[in-house]
BAGU-875360 format. One record per atom (N, C-alpha, C): residue number from 1; residue in three letters; x, z, y. Coordinates in steps of 0.1 Angstrom, whole numbers. Last residue first. Example, Ala and Ser with C-alpha at 12.3 -4.5 7.8 and 13.67 -1.06 7.14 Angstrom:
{k->2 | r->SER | x->128 | z->71 | y->-22}
{k->2 | r->SER | x->137 | z->71 | y->-11}
{k->2 | r->SER | x->129 | z->79 | y->0}
{k->1 | r->ALA | x->132 | z->78 | y->-57}
{k->1 | r->ALA | x->123 | z->78 | y->-45}
{k->1 | r->ALA | x->132 | z->78 | y->-33}
END
This chain:
{k->166 | r->ASN | x->119 | z->158 | y->113}
{k->166 | r->ASN | x->132 | z->153 | y->118}
{k->166 | r->ASN | x->130 | z->139 | y->123}
{k->165 | r->ASP | x->88 | z->168 | y->129}
{k->165 | r->ASP | x->96 | z->163 | y->118}
{k->165 | r->ASP | x->110 | z->160 | y->123}
{k->164 | r->LYS | x->59 | z->185 | y->139}
{k->164 | r->LYS | x->73 | z->183 | y->141}
{k->164 | r->LYS | x->78 | z->179 | y->128}
{k->163 | r->LYS | x->28 | z->167 | y->136}
{k->163 | r->LYS | x->36 | z->179 | y->132}
{k->163 | r->LYS | x->50 | z->175 | y->135}
{k->162 | r->ILE | x->3 | z->156 | y->159}
{k->162 | r->ILE | x->16 | z->153 | y->150}
{k->162 | r->ILE | x->22 | z->166 | y->148}
{k->161 | r->GLY | x->-26 | z->153 | y->165}
{k->161 | r->GLY | x->-18 | z->167 | y->164}
{k->161 | r->GLY | x->-7 | z->164 | y->156}
{k->160 | r->PHE | x->-40 | z->131 | y->171}
{k->160 | r->PHE | x->-39 | z->135 | y->155}
{k->160 | r->PHE | x->-31 | z->148 | y->156}
{k->159 | r->LEU | x->-43 | z->127 | y->201}
{k->159 | r->LEU | x->-54 | z->123 | y->189}
{k->159 | r->LEU | x->-53 | z->129 | y->175}
{k->158 | r->LEU | x->-21 | z->138 | y->211}
{k->158 | r->LEU | x->-36 | z->141 | y->215}
{k->158 | r->LEU | x->-44 | z->140 | y->206}
{k->157 | r->LYS | x->-1 | z->125 | y->196}
{k->157 | r->LYS | x->-1 | z->140 | y->196}
{k->157 | r->LYS | x->-14 | z->145 | y->200}
{k->156 | r->SER | x->-6 | z->98 | y->202}
{k->156 | r->SER | x->-6 | z->103 | y->190}
{k->156 | r->SER | x->-7 | z->118 | y->188}
{k->155 | r->THR | x->-2 | z->99 | y->229}
{k->155 | r->THR | x->-15 | z->95 | y->225}
{k->155 | r->THR | x->-17 | z->101 | y->210}
{k->154 | r->MET | x->26 | z->105 | y->232}
{k->154 | r->MET | x->16 | z->113 | y->237}
{k->154 | r->MET | x->2 | z->112 | y->232}
{k->153 | r->LEU | x->37 | z->83 | y->217}
{k->153 | r->LEU | x->39 | z->96 | y->213}
{k->153 | r->LEU | x->28 | z->107 | y->219}
{k->152 | r->TYR | x->27 | z->61 | y->233}
{k->152 | r->TYR | x->23 | z->62 | y->219}
{k->152 | r->TYR | x->25 | z->76 | y->214}
{k->151 | r->VAL | x->39 | z->67 | y->256}
{k->151 | r->VAL | x->26 | z->66 | y->257}
{k->151 | r->VAL | x->21 | z->69 | y->242}
{k->150 | r->SER | x->67 | z->64 | y->249}
{k->150 | r->SER | x->61 | z->78 | y->255}
{k->150 | r->SER | x->46 | z->78 | y->254}
{k->149 | r->CYS | x->68 | z->38 | y->242}
{k->149 | r->CYS | x->72 | z->50 | y->232}
{k->149 | r->CYS | x->64 | z->62 | y->236}
{k->148 | r->GLY | x->63 | z->26 | y->265}
{k->148 | r->GLY | x->53 | z->25 | y->254}
{k->148 | r->GLY | x->55 | z->34 | y->244}
{k->147 | r->VAL | x->84 | z->33 | y->282}
{k->147 | r->VAL | x->71 | z->37 | y->285}
{k->147 | r->VAL | x->61 | z->37 | y->272}
{k->146 | r->LEU | x->103 | z->20 | y->266}
{k->146 | r->LEU | x->104 | z->34 | y->266}
{k->146 | r->LEU | x->90 | z->39 | y->271}
{k->145 | r->GLY | x->94 | z->-6 | y->272}
{k->145 | r->GLY | x->95 | z->-3 | y->257}
{k->145 | r->GLY | x->94 | z->13 | y->257}
{k->144 | r->GLY | x->100 | z->-8 | y->298}
{k->144 | r->GLY | x->86 | z->-10 | y->295}
{k->144 | r->GLY | x->83 | z->-5 | y->280}
{k->143 | r->PHE | x->127 | z->-5 | y->297}
{k->143 | r->PHE | x->119 | z->6 | y->302}
{k->143 | r->PHE | x->105 | z->4 | y->299}
{k->142 | r->VAL | x->134 | z->-28 | y->285}
{k->142 | r->VAL | x->136 | z->-17 | y->277}
{k->142 | r->VAL | x->128 | z->-5 | y->283}
{k->141 | r->ASP | x->128 | z->-46 | y->307}
{k->141 | r->ASP | x->119 | z->-48 | y->293}
{k->141 | r->ASP | x->121 | z->-35 | y->286}
{k->140 | r->ILE | x->145 | z->-38 | y->325}
{k->140 | r->ILE | x->132 | z->-36 | y->328}
{k->140 | r->ILE | x->123 | z->-37 | y->315}
{k->139 | r->LEU | x->170 | z->-46 | y->311}
{k->139 | r->LEU | x->166 | z->-32 | y->314}
{k->139 | r->LEU | x->152 | z->-27 | y->319}
{k->138 | r->SER | x->165 | z->-72 | y->311}
{k->138 | r->SER | x->165 | z->-66 | y->301}
{k->138 | r->SER | x->163 | z->-51 | y->301}
{k->137 | r->ASP | x->167 | z->-77 | y->340}
{k->137 | r->ASP | x->155 | z->-80 | y->333}
{k->137 | r->ASP | x->154 | z->-73 | y->320}
{k->136 | r->SER | x->194 | z->-71 | y->344}
{k->136 | r->SER | x->183 | z->-62 | y->349}
{k->136 | r->SER | x->171 | z->-65 | y->343}
{k->135 | r->PHE | x->206 | z->-92 | y->333}
{k->135 | r->PHE | x->207 | z->-80 | y->325}
{k->135 | r->PHE | x->198 | z->-71 | y->330}
{k->134 | r->GLN | x->193 | z->-124 | y->331}
{k->134 | r->GLN | x->195 | z->-113 | y->341}
{k->134 | r->GLN | x->195 | z->-100 | y->331}
{k->133 | r->ALA | x->197 | z->-159 | y->329}
{k->133 | r->ALA | x->198 | z->-146 | y->322}
{k->133 | r->ALA | x->201 | z->-134 | y->330}
{k->132 | r->THR | x->175 | z->-182 | y->345}
{k->132 | r->THR | x->188 | z->-174 | y->344}
{k->132 | r->THR | x->186 | z->-162 | y->334}
{k->131 | r->ARG | x->160 | z->-214 | y->348}
{k->131 | r->ARG | x->159 | z->-200 | y->344}
{k->131 | r->ARG | x->173 | z->-194 | y->344}
{k->130 | r->GLY | x->161 | z->-239 | y->350}
{k->130 | r->GLY | x->158 | z->-233 | y->361}
{k->130 | r->GLY | x->157 | z->-219 | y->359}
{k->129 | r->ASN | x->156 | z->-247 | y->316}
{k->129 | r->ASN | x->157 | z->-253 | y->329}
{k->129 | r->ASN | x->154 | z->-245 | y->339}
{k->128 | r->VAL | x->171 | z->-223 | y->294}
{k->128 | r->VAL | x->159 | z->-229 | y->299}
{k->128 | r->VAL | x->159 | z->-233 | y->313}
{k->127 | r->PHE | x->194 | z->-210 | y->286}
{k->127 | r->PHE | x->193 | z->-223 | y->282}
{k->127 | r->PHE | x->180 | z->-230 | y->286}
{k->126 | r->SER | x->190 | z->-184 | y->295}
{k->126 | r->SER | x->200 | z->-190 | y->302}
{k->126 | r->SER | x->200 | z->-205 | y->298}
{k->125 | r->GLN | x->169 | z->-174 | y->278}
{k->125 | r->GLN | x->165 | z->-181 | y->291}
{k->125 | r->GLN | x->175 | z->-188 | y->297}
{k->124 | r->HIS | x->185 | z->-164 | y->257}
{k->124 | r->HIS | x->176 | z->-176 | y->255}
{k->124 | r->HIS | x->172 | z->-182 | y->267}
{k->123 | r->TYR | x->194 | z->-141 | y->270}
{k->123 | r->TYR | x->204 | z->-151 | y->267}
{k->123 | r->TYR | x->196 | z->-164 | y->264}
{k->122 | r->GLU | x->168 | z->-128 | y->272}
{k->122 | r->GLU | x->175 | z->-130 | y->284}
{k->122 | r->GLU | x->186 | z->-142 | y->282}
{k->121 | r->ASP | x->164 | z->-125 | y->243}
{k->121 | r->ASP | x->155 | z->-131 | y->253}
{k->121 | r->ASP | x->161 | z->-136 | y->264}
{k->120 | r->SER | x->187 | z->-107 | y->238}
{k->120 | r->SER | x->185 | z->-121 | y->232}
{k->120 | r->SER | x->175 | z->-129 | y->239}
{k->119 | r->CYS | x->178 | z->-84 | y->252}
{k->119 | r->CYS | x->191 | z->-91 | y->254}
{k->119 | r->CYS | x->191 | z->-106 | y->249}
{k->118 | r->ALA | x->154 | z->-79 | y->239}
{k->118 | r->ALA | x->152 | z->-81 | y->255}
{k->118 | r->ALA | x->166 | z->-89 | y->256}
{k->117 | r->TYR | x->163 | z->-74 | y->213}
{k->117 | r->TYR | x->154 | z->-83 | y->216}
{k->117 | r->TYR | x->154 | z->-89 | y->230}
{k->116 | r->ILE | x->178 | z->-50 | y->217}
{k->116 | r->ILE | x->185 | z->-63 | y->212}
{k->116 | r->ILE | x->177 | z->-74 | y->215}
{k->115 | r->PHE | x->158 | z->-33 | y->227}
{k->115 | r->PHE | x->169 | z->-35 | y->235}
{k->115 | r->PHE | x->176 | z->-49 | y->231}
{k->114 | r->CYS | x->142 | z->-31 | y->207}
{k->114 | r->CYS | x->136 | z->-35 | y->218}
{k->114 | r->CYS | x->148 | z->-41 | y->226}
{k->113 | r->PHE | x->158 | z->-19 | y->186}
{k->113 | r->PHE | x->151 | z->-34 | y->184}
{k->113 | r->PHE | x->148 | z->-40 | y->196}
{k->112 | r->ILE | x->161 | z->5 | y->197}
{k->112 | r->ILE | x->174 | z->-4 | y->195}
{k->112 | r->ILE | x->168 | z->-19 | y->194}
{k->111 | r->ILE | x->135 | z->14 | y->198}
{k->111 | r->ILE | x->142 | z->13 | y->210}
{k->111 | r->ILE | x->155 | z->3 | y->210}
{k->110 | r->ALA | x->131 | z->16 | y->171}
{k->110 | r->ALA | x->122 | z->8 | y->178}
{k->110 | r->ALA | x->129 | z->5 | y->191}
{k->109 | r->LEU | x->150 | z->35 | y->161}
{k->109 | r->LEU | x->150 | z->20 | y->156}
{k->109 | r->LEU | x->142 | z->12 | y->166}
{k->108 | r->SER | x->141 | z->57 | y->173}
{k->108 | r->SER | x->154 | z->52 | y->177}
{k->108 | r->SER | x->156 | z->38 | y->172}
{k->107 | r->PHE | x->116 | z->60 | y->163}
{k->107 | r->PHE | x->118 | z->58 | y->178}
{k->107 | r->PHE | x->131 | z->52 | y->180}
{k->106 | r->ILE | x->122 | z->64 | y->136}
{k->106 | r->ILE | x->114 | z->53 | y->140}
{k->106 | r->ILE | x->115 | z->51 | y->155}
{k->105 | r->LYS | x->138 | z->86 | y->137}
{k->105 | r->LYS | x->144 | z->74 | y->131}
{k->105 | r->LYS | x->135 | z->61 | y->138}
{k->104 | r->LYS | x->120 | z->105 | y->145}
{k->104 | r->LYS | x->132 | z->102 | y->152}
{k->104 | r->LYS | x->137 | z->90 | y->150}
{k->103 | r->ARG | x->100 | z->103 | y->123}
{k->103 | r->ARG | x->96 | z->98 | y->137}
{k->103 | r->ARG | x->110 | z->97 | y->146}
{k->102 | r->SER | x->111 | z->91 | y->92}
{k->102 | r->SER | x->109 | z->101 | y->103}
{k->102 | r->SER | x->106 | z->96 | y->116}
{k->101 | r->ILE | x->91 | z->67 | y->73}
{k->101 | r->ILE | x->104 | z->73 | y->77}
{k->101 | r->ILE | x->101 | z->83 | y->90}
{k->100 | r->GLY | x->69 | z->50 | y->62}
{k->100 | r->GLY | x->70 | z->67 | y->60}
{k->100 | r->GLY | x->84 | z->73 | y->63}
{k->99 | r->LEU | x->63 | z->26 | y->68}
{k->99 | r->LEU | x->73 | z->28 | y->59}
{k->99 | r->LEU | x->76 | z->42 | y->54}
{k->98 | r->SER | x->46 | z->28 | y->90}
{k->98 | r->SER | x->39 | z->24 | y->78}
{k->98 | r->SER | x->50 | z->24 | y->66}
{k->97 | r->GLN | x->62 | z->29 | y->110}
{k->97 | r->GLN | x->56 | z->42 | y->107}
{k->97 | r->GLN | x->49 | z->40 | y->90}
{k->96 | r->LEU | x->68 | z->6 | y->116}
{k->96 | r->LEU | x->79 | z->14 | y->111}
{k->96 | r->LEU | x->73 | z->25 | y->104}
{k->95 | r->ALA | x->45 | z->-6 | y->128}
{k->95 | r->ALA | x->52 | z->-11 | y->115}
{k->95 | r->ALA | x->62 | z->-2 | y->107}
{k->94 | r->MET | x->44 | z->11 | y->150}
{k->94 | r->MET | x->33 | z->11 | y->139}
{k->94 | r->MET | x->39 | z->6 | y->126}
{k->93 | r->ILE | x->67 | z->1 | y->164}
{k->93 | r->ILE | x->64 | z->17 | y->160}
{k->93 | r->ILE | x->55 | z->17 | y->148}
{k->92 | r->VAL | x->60 | z->-22 | y->169}
{k->92 | r->VAL | x->72 | z->-20 | y->160}
{k->92 | r->VAL | x->72 | z->-7 | y->156}
{k->91 | r->LEU | x->39 | z->-21 | y->186}
{k->91 | r->LEU | x->36 | z->-28 | y->173}
{k->91 | r->LEU | x->49 | z->-24 | y->163}
{k->90 | r->ILE | x->53 | z->-9 | y->206}
{k->90 | r->ILE | x->40 | z->-1 | y->201}
{k->90 | r->ILE | x->39 | z->-6 | y->187}
{k->89 | r->ILE | x->70 | z->-28 | y->215}
{k->89 | r->ILE | x->74 | z->-16 | y->210}
{k->89 | r->ILE | x->65 | z->-8 | y->203}
{k->88 | r->LEU | x->51 | z->-48 | y->225}
{k->88 | r->LEU | x->62 | z->-49 | y->215}
{k->88 | r->LEU | x->66 | z->-36 | y->208}
{k->87 | r->VAL | x->40 | z->-36 | y->248}
{k->87 | r->VAL | x->33 | z->-39 | y->237}
{k->87 | r->VAL | x->41 | z->-40 | y->224}
{k->86 | r->PHE | x->63 | z->-31 | y->264}
{k->86 | r->PHE | x->54 | z->-21 | y->261}
{k->86 | r->PHE | x->47 | z->-22 | y->249}
{k->85 | r->TYR | x->71 | z->-59 | y->266}
{k->85 | r->TYR | x->80 | z->-49 | y->257}
{k->85 | r->TYR | x->71 | z->-36 | y->255}
{k->84 | r->GLU | x->51 | z->-68 | y->285}
{k->84 | r->GLU | x->55 | z->-75 | y->272}
{k->84 | r->GLU | x->62 | z->-66 | y->262}
{k->83 | r->THR | x->55 | z->-50 | y->305}
{k->83 | r->THR | x->43 | z->-50 | y->297}
{k->83 | r->THR | x->44 | z->-56 | y->284}
{k->82 | r->ALA | x->79 | z->-58 | y->317}
{k->82 | r->ALA | x->78 | z->-44 | y->311}
{k->82 | r->ALA | x->64 | z->-44 | y->301}
{k->81 | r->HIS | x->72 | z->-83 | y->326}
{k->81 | r->HIS | x->83 | z->-82 | y->317}
{k->81 | r->HIS | x->82 | z->-68 | y->309}
{k->80 | r->ALA | x->53 | z->-78 | y->344}
{k->80 | r->ALA | x->49 | z->-84 | y->332}
{k->80 | r->ALA | x->60 | z->-82 | y->321}
{k->79 | r->LEU | x->67 | z->-64 | y->363}
{k->79 | r->LEU | x->56 | z->-58 | y->355}
{k->79 | r->LEU | x->52 | z->-63 | y->343}
{k->78 | r->LYS | x->80 | z->-89 | y->372}
{k->78 | r->LYS | x->86 | z->-77 | y->366}
{k->78 | r->LYS | x->79 | z->-67 | y->358}
{k->77 | r->ARG | x->56 | z->-102 | y->384}
{k->77 | r->ARG | x->64 | z->-107 | y->371}
{k->77 | r->ARG | x->73 | z->-98 | y->364}
{k->76 | r->LEU | x->50 | z->-84 | y->403}
{k->76 | r->LEU | x->41 | z->-85 | y->392}
{k->76 | r->LEU | x->49 | z->-92 | y->380}
{k->75 | r->PRO | x->72 | z->-87 | y->422}
{k->75 | r->PRO | x->70 | z->-75 | y->415}
{k->75 | r->PRO | x->59 | z->-75 | y->403}
{k->74 | r->LYS | x->69 | z->-115 | y->427}
{k->74 | r->LYS | x->81 | z->-110 | y->421}
{k->74 | r->LYS | x->79 | z->-97 | y->414}
{k->73 | r->ASN | x->40 | z->-119 | y->437}
{k->73 | r->ASN | x->47 | z->-126 | y->427}
{k->73 | r->ASN | x->58 | z->-119 | y->420}
{k->72 | r->LEU | x->34 | z->-107 | y->462}
{k->72 | r->LEU | x->31 | z->-99 | y->448}
{k->72 | r->LEU | x->38 | z->-108 | y->438}
{k->71 | r->LEU | x->40 | z->-125 | y->482}
{k->71 | r->LEU | x->46 | z->-111 | y->482}
{k->71 | r->LEU | x->45 | z->-104 | y->469}
{k->70 | r->ASN | x->27 | z->-149 | y->475}
{k->70 | r->ASN | x->41 | z->-149 | y->475}
{k->70 | r->ASN | x->48 | z->-134 | y->475}
{k->69 | r->ILE | x->0 | z->-138 | y->477}
{k->69 | r->ILE | x->5 | z->-143 | y->465}
{k->69 | r->ILE | x->20 | z->-143 | y->464}
{k->68 | r->VAL | x->0 | z->-134 | y->505}
{k->68 | r->VAL | x->-1 | z->-122 | y->496}
{k->68 | r->VAL | x->5 | z->-127 | y->482}
{k->67 | r->GLN | x->2 | z->-161 | y->514}
{k->67 | r->GLN | x->13 | z->-151 | y->519}
{k->67 | r->GLN | x->12 | z->-138 | y->508}
{k->66 | r->TYR | x->-20 | z->-171 | y->503}
{k->66 | r->TYR | x->-8 | z->-175 | y->498}
{k->66 | r->TYR | x->4 | z->-166 | y->502}
{k->65 | r->ILE | x->-39 | z->-158 | y->520}
{k->65 | r->ILE | x->-40 | z->-155 | y->506}
{k->65 | r->ILE | x->-26 | z->-160 | y->499}
{k->64 | r->ARG | x->-33 | z->-170 | y->545}
{k->64 | r->ARG | x->-32 | z->-154 | y->542}
{k->64 | r->ARG | x->-32 | z->-152 | y->526}
{k->63 | r->GLU | x->-39 | z->-196 | y->540}
{k->63 | r->GLU | x->-27 | z->-191 | y->544}
{k->63 | r->GLU | x->-24 | z->-178 | y->541}
{k->62 | r->ASP | x->-67 | z->-194 | y->537}
{k->62 | r->ASP | x->-58 | z->-198 | y->525}
{k->62 | r->ASP | x->-44 | z->-193 | y->528}
{k->61 | r->SER | x->-79 | z->-163 | y->552}
{k->61 | r->SER | x->-77 | z->-177 | y->551}
{k->61 | r->SER | x->-68 | z->-181 | y->539}
{k->60 | r->PRO | x->-103 | z->-139 | y->540}
{k->60 | r->PRO | x->-92 | z->-144 | y->545}
{k->60 | r->PRO | x->-88 | z->-159 | y->543}
{k->59 | r->HIS | x->-128 | z->-124 | y->545}
{k->59 | r->HIS | x->-129 | z->-137 | y->542}
{k->59 | r->HIS | x->-115 | z->-144 | y->547}
{k->58 | r->LYS | x->-145 | z->-94 | y->540}
{k->58 | r->LYS | x->-133 | z->-101 | y->542}
{k->58 | r->LYS | x->-134 | z->-115 | y->538}
{k->57 | r->ASN | x->-160 | z->-69 | y->540}
{k->57 | r->ASN | x->-166 | z->-81 | y->544}
{k->57 | r->ASN | x->-154 | z->-91 | y->550}
{k->56 | r->THR | x->-163 | z->-44 | y->514}
{k->56 | r->THR | x->-157 | z->-51 | y->526}
{k->56 | r->THR | x->-165 | z->-62 | y->529}
{k->55 | r->ILE | x->-182 | z->-34 | y->500}
{k->55 | r->ILE | x->-170 | z->-24 | y->503}
{k->55 | r->ILE | x->-163 | z->-31 | y->514}
{k->54 | r->GLY | x->-204 | z->-47 | y->492}
{k->54 | r->GLY | x->-205 | z->-42 | y->504}
{k->54 | r->GLY | x->-194 | z->-32 | y->508}
{k->53 | r->LEU | x->-202 | z->-61 | y->467}
{k->53 | r->LEU | x->-206 | z->-47 | y->468}
{k->53 | r->LEU | x->-207 | z->-41 | y->481}
{k->52 | r->LYS | x->-193 | z->-85 | y->477}
{k->52 | r->LYS | x->-205 | z->-83 | y->470}
{k->52 | r->LYS | x->-212 | z->-71 | y->470}
{k->51 | r->ASN | x->-166 | z->-78 | y->485}
{k->51 | r->ASN | x->-176 | z->-83 | y->495}
{k->51 | r->ASN | x->-190 | z->-81 | y->489}
{k->50 | r->THR | x->-154 | z->-71 | y->460}
{k->50 | r->THR | x->-156 | z->-62 | y->472}
{k->50 | r->THR | x->-166 | z->-66 | y->481}
{k->49 | r->ALA | x->-158 | z->-97 | y->447}
{k->49 | r->ALA | x->-164 | z->-84 | y->441}
{k->49 | r->ALA | x->-165 | z->-74 | y->452}
{k->48 | r->LYS | x->-141 | z->-113 | y->463}
{k->48 | r->LYS | x->-157 | z->-117 | y->460}
{k->48 | r->LYS | x->-164 | z->-103 | y->455}
{k->47 | r->ILE | x->-116 | z->-102 | y->460}
{k->47 | r->ILE | x->-124 | z->-103 | y->473}
{k->47 | r->ILE | x->-139 | z->-107 | y->471}
{k->46 | r->SER | x->-113 | z->-101 | y->433}
{k->46 | r->SER | x->-112 | z->-90 | y->440}
{k->46 | r->SER | x->-121 | z->-90 | y->454}
{k->45 | r->TYR | x->-112 | z->-129 | y->427}
{k->45 | r->TYR | x->-122 | z->-121 | y->422}
{k->45 | r->TYR | x->-125 | z->-107 | y->429}
{k->44 | r->SER | x->-90 | z->-136 | y->443}
{k->44 | r->SER | x->-102 | z->-143 | y->445}
{k->44 | r->SER | x->-113 | z->-134 | y->442}
{k->43 | r->LEU | x->-70 | z->-120 | y->430}
{k->43 | r->LEU | x->-73 | z->-119 | y->445}
{k->43 | r->LEU | x->-87 | z->-124 | y->447}
{k->42 | r->LEU | x->-71 | z->-132 | y->405}
{k->42 | r->LEU | x->-73 | z->-118 | y->408}
{k->42 | r->LEU | x->-77 | z->-115 | y->422}
{k->41 | r->GLN | x->-64 | z->-158 | y->412}
{k->41 | r->GLN | x->-76 | z->-156 | y->405}
{k->41 | r->GLN | x->-80 | z->-141 | y->407}
{k->40 | r->TYR | x->-38 | z->-154 | y->422}
{k->40 | r->TYR | x->-46 | z->-160 | y->429}
{k->40 | r->TYR | x->-61 | z->-158 | y->424}
{k->39 | r->ILE | x->-24 | z->-143 | y->400}
{k->39 | r->ILE | x->-26 | z->-135 | y->410}
{k->39 | r->ILE | x->-37 | z->-142 | y->419}
{k->38 | r->VAL | x->-25 | z->-167 | y->382}
{k->38 | r->VAL | x->-32 | z->-154 | y->379}
{k->38 | r->VAL | x->-35 | z->-145 | y->391}
{k->37 | r->LEU | x->-10 | z->-184 | y->396}
{k->37 | r->LEU | x->-23 | z->-187 | y->394}
{k->37 | r->LEU | x->-31 | z->-176 | y->390}
{k->36 | r->LYS | x->16 | z->-172 | y->396}
{k->36 | r->LYS | x->8 | z->-174 | y->409}
{k->36 | r->LYS | x->-7 | z->-178 | y->408}
{k->35 | r->SER | x->21 | z->-176 | y->370}
{k->35 | r->SER | x->19 | z->-163 | y->375}
{k->35 | r->SER | x->13 | z->-163 | y->389}
{k->34 | r->LYS | x->21 | z->-204 | y->368}
{k->34 | r->LYS | x->13 | z->-196 | y->359}
{k->34 | r->LYS | x->10 | z->-181 | y->364}
{k->33 | r->SER | x->42 | z->-209 | y->385}
{k->33 | r->SER | x->29 | z->-217 | y->387}
{k->33 | r->SER | x->18 | z->-208 | y->379}
{k->32 | r->ASN | x->63 | z->-199 | y->374}
{k->32 | r->ASN | x->59 | z->-194 | y->387}
{k->32 | r->ASN | x->45 | z->-199 | y->389}
{k->31 | r->SER | x->65 | z->-214 | y->350}
{k->31 | r->SER | x->63 | z->-199 | y->349}
{k->31 | r->SER | x->59 | z->-195 | y->362}
{k->30 | r->GLN | x->70 | z->-239 | y->358}
{k->30 | r->GLN | x->57 | z->-236 | y->351}
{k->30 | r->GLN | x->55 | z->-220 | y->351}
{k->29 | r->GLN | x->93 | z->-237 | y->373}
{k->29 | r->GLN | x->82 | z->-241 | y->380}
{k->29 | r->GLN | x->68 | z->-237 | y->372}
{k->28 | r->THR | x->112 | z->-227 | y->352}
{k->28 | r->THR | x->110 | z->-219 | y->363}
{k->28 | r->THR | x->95 | z->-223 | y->370}
{k->27 | r->ASN | x->99 | z->-233 | y->321}
{k->27 | r->ASN | x->108 | z->-236 | y->330}
{k->27 | r->ASN | x->104 | z->-228 | y->343}
{k->26 | r->MET | x->93 | z->-213 | y->293}
{k->26 | r->MET | x->88 | z->-221 | y->303}
{k->26 | r->MET | x->98 | z->-221 | y->315}
{k->25 | r->ASN | x->102 | z->-195 | y->274}
{k->25 | r->ASN | x->106 | z->-209 | y->273}
{k->25 | r->ASN | x->101 | z->-217 | y->283}
{k->24 | r->SER | x->90 | z->-170 | y->277}
{k->24 | r->SER | x->105 | z->-173 | y->282}
{k->24 | r->SER | x->109 | z->-187 | y->283}
{k->23 | r->MET | x->68 | z->-175 | y->264}
{k->23 | r->MET | x->67 | z->-174 | y->279}
{k->23 | r->MET | x->81 | z->-175 | y->285}
{k->22 | r->THR | x->78 | z->-178 | y->239}
{k->22 | r->THR | x->71 | z->-189 | y->245}
{k->22 | r->THR | x->71 | z->-187 | y->258}
{k->21 | r->PHE | x->89 | z->-150 | y->235}
{k->21 | r->PHE | x->97 | z->-163 | y->233}
{k->21 | r->PHE | x->91 | z->-175 | y->241}
{k->20 | r->ILE | x->64 | z->-136 | y->235}
{k->20 | r->ILE | x->75 | z->-135 | y->245}
{k->20 | r->ILE | x->85 | z->-147 | y->245}
{k->19 | r->VAL | x->53 | z->-147 | y->212}
{k->19 | r->VAL | x->45 | z->-148 | y->225}
{k->19 | r->VAL | x->56 | z->-147 | y->235}
{k->18 | r->ALA | x->69 | z->-139 | y->192}
{k->18 | r->ALA | x->69 | z->-156 | y->194}
{k->18 | r->ALA | x->62 | z->-157 | y->209}
{k->17 | r->ALA | x->65 | z->-113 | y->193}
{k->17 | r->ALA | x->79 | z->-117 | y->197}
{k->17 | r->ALA | x->79 | z->-132 | y->200}
{k->16 | r->TRP | x->40 | z->-114 | y->183}
{k->16 | r->TRP | x->41 | z->-110 | y->199}
{k->16 | r->TRP | x->55 | z->-114 | y->200}
{k->15 | r->ILE | x->45 | z->-122 | y->158}
{k->15 | r->ILE | x->36 | z->-129 | y->166}
{k->15 | r->ILE | x->38 | z->-127 | y->179}
{k->14 | r->VAL | x->61 | z->-102 | y->147}
{k->14 | r->VAL | x->67 | z->-115 | y->148}
{k->14 | r->VAL | x->59 | z->-124 | y->159}
{k->13 | r->VAL | x->42 | z->-80 | y->149}
{k->13 | r->VAL | x->54 | z->-79 | y->156}
{k->13 | r->VAL | x->61 | z->-93 | y->159}
{k->12 | r->PHE | x->24 | z->-91 | y->130}
{k->12 | r->PHE | x->20 | z->-89 | y->145}
{k->12 | r->PHE | x->33 | z->-88 | y->154}
{k->11 | r->ILE | x->40 | z->-89 | y->106}
{k->11 | r->ILE | x->34 | z->-101 | y->111}
{k->11 | r->ILE | x->30 | z->-102 | y->127}
{k->10 | r->GLY | x->42 | z->-61 | y->104}
{k->10 | r->GLY | x->54 | z->-69 | y->108}
{k->10 | r->GLY | x->50 | z->-83 | y->113}
{k->9 | r->LEU | x->16 | z->-53 | y->97}
{k->9 | r->LEU | x->21 | z->-51 | y->111}
{k->9 | r->LEU | x->33 | z->-58 | y->113}
{k->8 | r->ILE | x->17 | z->-66 | y->71}
{k->8 | r->ILE | x->7 | z->-70 | y->80}
{k->8 | r->ILE | x->10 | z->-66 | y->94}
{k->7 | r->LEU | x->42 | z->-52 | y->60}
{k->7 | r->LEU | x->41 | z->-67 | y->60}
{k->7 | r->LEU | x->30 | z->-72 | y->70}
{k->6 | r->PHE | x->31 | z->-26 | y->60}
{k->6 | r->PHE | x->43 | z->-30 | y->68}
{k->6 | r->PHE | x->44 | z->-44 | y->70}
{k->5 | r->ARG | x->10 | z->-28 | y->44}
{k->5 | r->ARG | x->7 | z->-24 | y->56}
{k->5 | r->ARG | x->18 | z->-27 | y->65}
{k->4 | r->LYS | x->25 | z->-34 | y->19}
{k->4 | r->LYS | x->13 | z->-43 | y->25}
{k->4 | r->LYS | x->10 | z->-41 | y->38}
{k->3 | r->LYS | x->40 | z->-12 | y->16}
{k->3 | r->LYS | x->45 | z->-24 | y->19}
{k->3 | r->LYS | x->35 | z->-34 | y->24}
{k->2 | r->ARG | x->19 | z->9 | y->12}
{k->2 | r->ARG | x->27 | z->9 | y->24}
{k->2 | r->ARG | x->34 | z->-5 | y->27}
{k->1 | r->MET | x->7 | z->0 | y->-11}
{k->1 | r->MET | x->-1 | z->1 | y->1}
{k->1 | r->MET | x->8 | z->0 | y->13}
END
């Protein structure tokens, strides 16, 4: 049963790693266009929703909207980096837990995996047109993974009252 669970969860890890790889494989123009489109859609929805609810009565110009998009683009792209690895590390933790190894080993292995994958992803980006490899992005990725570990651990303790082990 453990091997079957590990295999299924391992498939989810591989799928998510492939999602990260696919996003990293976009050239600069594709990647920027996609992130700016998401920001535009979120801004448009927010403006419409707050106007409809009577919270605001704003009708910003296209120029102002694009200024906000350009202002938000870089920080939200960095947040996306962290979020990708937040999800990845939770999937890795779940897969490793299915093997019945100690929590300390699980979290250590998950963090090491996260770091190695983040570095390899940045290396991969160095071959993509218009992209660069930045170690700082790897650190952002690992930070997202560490937050994922923390959230997973706190949630597990709250929901299941995890007992202390080695």
